[in-house]
N, C-alpha and C positions, 0 to 999 in steps of 0.2 A: 227455460234456460237454466243451465246447471251452474251453481255457484262454486263448485269445486275447481272449475277452470280458472276463475278469477283469483281464488285464494292460493292456488298452487304457485304462481309466479311471485305473489306477494310474500309467501313464506320462504321462497328461495332468496328473494331480495333481503328479507329480514335475516336469514342465515348468513348471507354474504356480509351484511352490515355488522352482524355480531362477530363474524370471523375477522373482519377488518379492525374492529374495536379491540378485540382480543390480541391480535398481532400488534396493534399500536401500543397497547399496554405492555406487552412483552418487550417490545423494542425500547420503550421508555425505561423499563426496569433495567434492562441490560446496559443502556446508556448511563444510567445512574450508578450501577455497579462498577462500570468501567471508570467513571469519574472518581468514585470512592477509592478504587484500587490504585489509580494513578496518584491520588493524594497520599495514600499510605506509602506507596513506593517512594515518592518524593521525600516524605518525612524520614523514612528509614535510610534513604540514600544520603541525606544530609547528615544524619548521625554517623554513617559509615565514613563519609568524607572528613568529618570533623575529627574522627579518631586518628586519621593519617596526618592531618594538619597540626595536631597537638604534639606529635612525636618529633623531637628535635632532629634526630638522625634522618628520618624520612624527609623532613623539610629541607635539610641541608642538601641531600642528594637530589631532591626534586628541583632545587634551584640550579644545581649543576647541569641537570638535564635540560632545563629551560635555556641556559646559556649556550649549551652545545646545539640545541635546536635552532637558536638564532643564527649561529654560524652556518649550520647546514642549510638553512633557508637562504642565506645570502649567496652561498656557493651554488645552490640550485637555481636561483634567479640568474646568476651569471651564466650558467650552462644553458639555460632556456633562451638566452639571447642569441645563441648560435643560429644563423639563418637556416641551416639544414634541419635543425631541431624544430624551428618554428614551422617549417613546411610539414614535417611529420605530425606535429601537433594539429595543424589545420586539417590534414588528412584524417587523423583520428576523429576529430570533431565532425567532419563530413560523414564518415562511416557511421558514427553514432546517430546522427540525424537520419541517415538513410535507414538504419536499423529500426529506429523508432517509427518511421513512416511505414516500413514493411510490416512491423508488428501490429500497427493500427489497422492496416489494410487486411492482414490475416485475421484479426479479431472480427472484423466486419464480415469477411467471407465465411468464417466458422459459424458465426451467428446465423447467417443466411443458410448455410449447409444444414445446420441443426433444424432450422425452421422448415426447410423444404423436405429433408429426409426423415426428420424425427429421431435420428441416430445421435448418440453421444460419443460415438467412436469413429475414427477415421484412420486409415492406414497410410503411413508415409512411404517415401520412395525406397526406404531400406527394409520395408516389410514389417515395421513395428506398428502395433496398434496403439494409437494415442487416444486419450479421452478428452473430450471437449468439456471444459469446466467453466461455467459462468462465474464471474467475480462481481460481487456486489459490495459496496462500502458506502459509508456516509461521509460527506464533506460539507463544510459550511457553505451555504448558498451565497453566491456573489450577487450583490445588489447594485 
Protein backbone atom coordinates (compact mmCIF):
# COMPACT_ATOMS: atom_id res chain seq x y z
CA UNK A 1 0.00 0.00 0.00
CA UNK A 2 1.31 3.45 -0.91
CA UNK A 3 1.60 6.07 1.88
CA UNK A 4 1.51 9.01 -0.54
CA UNK A 5 -2.25 8.62 -0.94
CA UNK A 6 -2.78 9.10 2.80
CA UNK A 7 -0.36 12.03 3.20
CA UNK A 8 -1.75 13.96 0.23
CA UNK A 9 -5.20 14.71 1.76
CA UNK A 10 -3.58 15.39 5.11
CA UNK A 11 -1.24 18.00 3.59
CA UNK A 12 -4.19 19.62 1.79
CA UNK A 13 -6.08 19.74 5.08
CA UNK A 14 -3.04 21.25 6.76
CA UNK A 15 -2.73 23.88 4.01
CA UNK A 16 -6.40 24.71 4.35
CA UNK A 17 -6.04 25.01 8.13
CA UNK A 18 -3.01 27.28 7.71
CA UNK A 19 -4.93 29.40 5.19
CA UNK A 20 -7.83 29.75 7.61
CA UNK A 21 -5.52 30.71 10.48
CA UNK A 22 -3.75 33.22 8.24
CA UNK A 23 -7.05 34.75 7.11
CA UNK A 24 -8.29 34.80 10.70
CA UNK A 25 -5.16 36.70 11.76
CA UNK A 26 -5.53 39.18 8.88
CA UNK A 27 -9.17 39.80 9.72
CA UNK A 28 -8.33 40.38 13.39
CA UNK A 29 -5.52 42.75 12.40
CA UNK A 30 -7.85 44.79 10.21
CA UNK A 31 -10.54 44.83 12.88
CA UNK A 32 -7.98 46.21 15.35
CA UNK A 33 -6.81 48.78 12.79
CA UNK A 34 -10.40 49.87 12.17
CA UNK A 35 -11.04 50.24 15.91
CA UNK A 36 -7.82 52.26 16.30
CA UNK A 37 -8.74 54.54 13.38
CA UNK A 38 -12.26 55.06 14.76
CA UNK A 39 -10.76 56.13 18.09
CA UNK A 40 -8.38 58.54 16.37
CA UNK A 41 -11.22 60.02 14.32
CA UNK A 42 -13.34 60.41 17.45
CA UNK A 43 -10.51 62.22 19.24
CA UNK A 44 -9.83 64.55 16.31
CA UNK A 45 -13.53 65.20 15.76
CA UNK A 46 -13.88 66.21 19.40
CA UNK A 47 -11.04 68.73 19.02
CA UNK A 48 -12.66 69.99 15.81
CA UNK A 49 -16.06 70.49 17.46
CA UNK A 50 -14.49 72.16 20.52
CA UNK A 51 -12.93 74.80 18.29
CA UNK A 52 -16.39 75.83 17.07
CA UNK A 53 -17.99 75.75 20.49
CA UNK A 54 -15.32 78.06 21.92
CA UNK A 55 -16.02 80.74 19.29
CA UNK A 56 -18.64 83.20 20.62
CA UNK A 57 -19.89 84.33 17.18
CA UNK A 58 -20.35 80.75 16.02
CA UNK A 59 -22.09 79.82 19.26
CA UNK A 60 -24.51 82.78 18.93
CA UNK A 61 -25.45 81.91 15.34
CA UNK A 62 -25.68 78.22 16.20
CA UNK A 63 -28.26 79.04 18.88
CA UNK A 64 -30.28 81.08 16.37
CA UNK A 65 -30.24 78.13 13.97
CA UNK A 66 -31.49 75.83 16.73
CA UNK A 67 -34.35 78.23 17.50
CA UNK A 68 -35.36 78.42 13.83
CA UNK A 69 -35.12 74.64 13.58
CA UNK A 70 -37.59 74.26 16.45
CA UNK A 71 -40.06 76.55 14.68
CA UNK A 72 -39.57 74.71 11.38
CA UNK A 73 -40.15 71.36 13.11
CA UNK A 74 -43.40 72.57 14.66
CA UNK A 75 -44.63 73.80 11.26
CA UNK A 76 -43.57 70.51 9.66
CA UNK A 77 -45.53 68.48 12.22
CA UNK A 78 -48.57 70.67 11.61
CA UNK A 79 -48.34 70.06 7.85
CA UNK A 80 -47.83 66.32 8.35
CA UNK A 81 -51.17 66.09 10.17
CA UNK A 82 -53.00 66.79 6.89
CA UNK A 83 -54.92 63.57 6.03
CA UNK A 84 -53.84 63.74 2.37
CA UNK A 85 -50.20 63.93 3.38
CA UNK A 86 -50.65 61.09 5.86
CA UNK A 87 -51.92 58.92 2.99
CA UNK A 88 -48.93 59.87 0.82
CA UNK A 89 -46.57 59.07 3.71
CA UNK A 90 -48.19 55.65 4.12
CA UNK A 91 -47.81 54.98 0.37
CA UNK A 92 -44.14 55.95 0.49
CA UNK A 93 -43.57 53.59 3.41
CA UNK A 94 -45.37 50.80 1.55
CA UNK A 95 -43.24 51.36 -1.53
CA UNK A 96 -40.07 51.31 0.61
CA UNK A 97 -41.06 47.98 2.14
CA UNK A 98 -41.90 46.58 -1.30
CA UNK A 99 -38.54 47.83 -2.63
CA UNK A 100 -36.67 46.19 0.27
CA UNK A 101 -38.46 42.89 -0.34
CA UNK A 102 -37.74 43.05 -4.09
CA UNK A 103 -34.06 43.80 -3.44
CA UNK A 104 -33.83 40.87 -1.04
CA UNK A 105 -35.42 38.53 -3.56
CA UNK A 106 -33.15 39.83 -6.34
CA UNK A 107 -30.11 39.22 -4.15
CA UNK A 108 -31.13 35.60 -3.67
CA UNK A 109 -31.79 35.11 -7.36
CA UNK A 110 -28.44 36.69 -8.28
CA UNK A 111 -26.66 34.39 -5.86
CA UNK A 112 -28.40 31.38 -7.41
CA UNK A 113 -27.69 32.67 -10.96
CA UNK A 114 -23.99 32.96 -10.11
CA UNK A 115 -23.95 29.51 -8.50
CA UNK A 116 -25.63 27.87 -11.50
CA UNK A 117 -23.96 29.81 -14.34
CA UNK A 118 -20.62 30.71 -12.78
CA UNK A 119 -20.91 34.13 -14.41
CA UNK A 120 -20.41 37.43 -12.57
CA UNK A 121 -22.22 39.34 -15.32
CA UNK A 122 -25.83 39.62 -16.39
CA UNK A 123 -27.51 41.81 -18.99
CA UNK A 124 -30.56 43.86 -18.00
CA UNK A 125 -33.59 44.68 -20.17
CA UNK A 126 -31.87 47.87 -21.39
CA UNK A 127 -28.92 45.90 -22.79
CA UNK A 128 -26.53 47.06 -20.06
CA UNK A 129 -24.12 44.48 -18.69
CA UNK A 130 -24.23 44.49 -14.89
CA UNK A 131 -21.73 42.86 -12.57
CA UNK A 132 -22.84 40.62 -9.72
CA UNK A 133 -20.90 41.71 -6.63
CA UNK A 134 -21.06 39.71 -3.42
CA UNK A 135 -21.13 41.87 -0.27
CA UNK A 136 -19.61 40.63 2.96
CA UNK A 137 -19.50 42.48 6.27
CA UNK A 138 -19.19 41.72 9.95
CA UNK A 139 -21.99 42.42 12.41
CA UNK A 140 -22.18 41.63 16.08
CA UNK A 141 -23.83 38.30 16.69
CA UNK A 142 -27.28 38.41 18.26
CA UNK A 143 -27.55 35.99 21.13
